[in-house]
C-alpha positions in Angstrom: -0.1 -0.2 -0.1 1.3 3.4 -0.8 1.6 6.0 1.6 -1.2 8.6 1.5 -0.3 11.6 -1.0 -1.4 14.6 1.5 -0.8 15.3 5.4 -3.5 16.0 8.0 -1.4 19.2 8.3 -1.6 19.9 4.6 -5.6 19.2 4.6 -6.0 21.6 7.6 -3.9 24.4 5.2 -6.0 23.4 2.3 -9.3 24.0 4.5 -7.7 27.6 5.3 -7.2 26.5 9.3 -3.8 26.3 10.9 -1.6 23.4 10.1 0.3 23.8 13.4 0.0 20.4 15.3 -0.8 22.1 18.6 -3.6 23.9 16.8 -4.9 20.8 14.9 -5.2 18.9 18.3 -7.1 21.7 19.8 -9.5 22.0 16.5 -10.2 18.1 17.3 -10.3 18.4 20.8 -12.9 21.5 20.3 -15.0 19.9 17.6 -15.2 16.0 18.9 -16.9 13.7 19.0 -19.1 14.2 15.9 -22.3 11.9 16.3 -22.5 8.9 14.2 -25.0 9.9 11.9 -23.6 13.2 11.4 -21.8 13.5 7.6 -18.0 15.1 8.1 -19.1 17.9 6.1 -22.4 18.6 7.3 -21.0 19.4 10.7 -21.8 23.3 11.9 -18.5 24.4 12.2 -17.2 24.3 8.6 -17.6 27.3 6.3 -19.7 26.6 3.2 -16.5 26.4 1.1 -15.0 23.9 3.3 -18.3 21.8 3.2 -18.2 21.7 -0.5 -14.1 21.0 -0.4 -14.7 18.0 1.8 -17.9 16.8 0.3 -16.3 16.7 -3.4 -12.9 15.0 -2.3 -14.7 12.3 -0.8 -17.2 11.9 -3.8 -14.7 12.0 -6.4 -12.2 9.7 -4.4 -9.8 12.3 -4.8 -6.1 12.7 -3.6 -7.2 14.1 -0.8 -9.8 11.3 0.2 -7.8 9.4 2.6 -6.8 12.2 4.4 -10.2 13.4 4.8 -11.3 10.1 5.8 -8.7 10.2 8.7 -10.0 13.5 10.0 -13.5 12.0 10.2 -11.9 9.0 12.3 -10.3 11.5 14.7 -13.4 13.8 15.1 -15.4 10.9 15.8 -13.3 9.3 18.2 -11.9 12.5 20.0 -8.7 13.4 21.7 -6.6 10.3 22.4 -5.4 10.4 25.9 
């Protein structure tokens, strides 16, 4: 299996958010856990353009899809202690 093309910090930067590891951890801690029935892109904290990016990447199974899935998992399980 090939390593992902994009990283989690790169996705945060693409979404217009801080790509700093501490800020990513804060974001995940603040916005998790997501309810199981809620689609990642439908979460209240995304802007319209962020929602669109997340939806398109998953629907098109694009280069970013794997890291978007990773973010989805992180936001569902919450912060690791």
